[in-house]
Every structure is written in C-alpha cells, then in structure tokens.
N, C-alpha and C positions, 0 to 999 in steps of 0.2 A: 273858377269855372273850369277857361282855357287850357289848366293843366291837368284838369279832371280829365277832359274827353283825349287830351291829346296822351291822356297816362293809360285811359282806358282804350282808344285804339291800339296803340302798342302792344297795349296785354294782347287784347284780340288779334291782332296780325301775327303774336308769337307763337299762340295755342294754335291759329289756324297752319302754321308751319309745321309744328309739330306732330299734326293729326295723325295721319294713319302712312301705314305703306302703301307701295303703288303695287298694281301688279309685274307681273314682269313678261313683260314680249319672250313669246315664245316662236321660234324660226324651225323650218322643217324646209326638205326640198326630196325629189323623184328621188326613189331607191329602186331601179330596173333592173332585172336580170336578163344575162344572154345577150348577143351579140348577133349578126352578119356579115355574111361574107361579101355581100351587093356593096358595089363602090359606087357612093355618089359624091355629090360636089354642094357641099351646103351653100349654097348661092346668098340666102338670108332666111330671117325668122324673121316675121313680123305679127305684129296682135290689135286685133282688135280695142276699140277706146275701152271696151267694159271689162276687160280683164286687168285686175290689178292686183298686185302682190301680197292683200292682206286676201286671206281665202274669202271667197264668196259662198254665200248661200243662198239659193235662189229658194224661195216659196211662192209658189203660183208667178202672180208678175212683181212680187219686192223682190229686192236681190239685198242681202244683209250682209255687209262686211263685220271681219271679225277683227278685231280692234287688236289683240293680244295675241290673235294664232298669224303666221305670214310665214311667205315663201322665203327660205333665204334669198332670193334675186325675183325681178320679175319672172312672169311663166313664161313669156319668148326668150328670155336668155337659158333656162332651165333645160328648155324645149330643144335648142339649142347645140345644149352643150350634152342634152343625152343622147340628140340624135349624128354626133360625131362621135360618142360612145361607143354606138350600138354599129353604126356602118361603116364598114370600110372606107378609105379617104380614095376620091378618083374617080374615074365616070363622068358623067351628064351633071350639070348643073339640076338643086335641086331648089327651086323658091317656095317655101312653105308662108302659109299665113292662118295663127292661130284665132278663132270663131268662137269658141267655146271652151273655159275652164271653172268651169261652177261643181258645186255639189246639189243636188235636187232634192229637198229636201219632202216632195210630195214622193218622186217615188225611193228616196232613201239610194240614189246613185251618184259617185263620182262621174262628171260627163267633159270629154273633151269632143273637138270637131276641129279640121282644120281642110284647108285647098290647099293641094299641091301642086305645082306645076313644073313637069320634069322637061328639061330641054336639051336637044342636041342638035350638031350641027343640021341634019334632015328634018327630024320634027319637033314637034312641041306634043305632050299629054299633059291634061288636066283633067285631076280629079278629086273628090273632096270624102274624106273618112271622116266617121265619127267612132267614137267609144265608149260604152261605160262599165263602170263594174260597181257592185250594192257596197253597202256600208251599214254596220251595224251601231256605232257608235258614233256620236259625235263631236269627240274629243278630238285635238290636232292631228295624234299619231294615228288614230282610225283615218281621219282623213285624207293625209299623206298617204297612208299605205294603200287605199282607196285606190287614188287619184294615180299612183303610180302603178298598179298592176291595168287601169286601166289605156296611159298609155302607152306600156308595154303592148299591149295590142292592138293599139293603134298603127306601131309602130311593124308589129308582125303583118297588119294588116298591105300598109305601105311596101316590105318589103316586096310580099306575093305581085302586087301591083308591079313595081320596079320588070320585075322576072319575067312576068307575063306581056309584059309590054317590046322583052328584045327579042 
C-alpha cells in the first residue's frame, strides 16, 4: 500500500511539472522624443510607495498590477534617465517626486504627476505638474506609448516653468 501511495504521488508530481508553459514577462520603457536647451542638475528623483515596476491599471479605487507587463526599471529611475536625456546638464538643482504613474481605465488615460523643487542660491521654487494621454488599447505596447507621450508633455510643461522662472 505504501509503495502504491508513493508511486501515485510521484506520478502526480511528475505530470504537474510538465503541465504547461508559463507566459513570458514583457518589459517596456519610455520612448520620448525631443530635448531642451534648458540646463538643470537633476539632484534626485523619488517616488511614492504606490508606484510599482509592474504596469498599474486603476479602476475606480481598485488598483490592478499587471503581472506580465512591467517597466524595464522602476518608474522613478526611468523618469530620472529621461530627465537627464531631455534637459541639458548643469544649472540649478532640480528635486523631483513622482506621485502618480498609472493607467486610468475609467478615463482611458495614462496619467503622470510630479512635484518639482527648483533650487538656486537665492531662491527655491516649487510646483506640481500633471499630464495625461489617452490610450485606445490595453496591451503593454499601447500603454507604454501613451505613458511616453504623457511624460513627454510633462517635460514640456517643466521646461516652460523653468524658463518662466528665469
């Protein structure tokens, strides 16, 4: 009887291991166009605790994390890299806090919001910027493109604010 139970358990374990293929994880990054001649020194980019590497879909008060669609890095690191690519390096210190980096299913928009602090020797300016861009499909590629466009618009707003402050 004992041999029978061990044999049956071994067969069940064997067949459960060869069951099916797992879904591959897809990684996405931001793809921004354009750059600015405005010079800033990116001092830091932080994010709130609700920002995740997996793509976030918000439906009302519920948040769904896509298990198999992820950003290539954490959103704050992606933003930091793109800030350094977009703006000329130098100038006043820019401190950034990423507050929102989500896909809203009700409005069908990629939404991003950030707090910025521009600090120089004689003054400190703070401002909060938001941007959104509509998405039509919920696949990872479409979502990443919508977020890229939303972030690109946010950077244009930031550039305008920095120029106005000079």
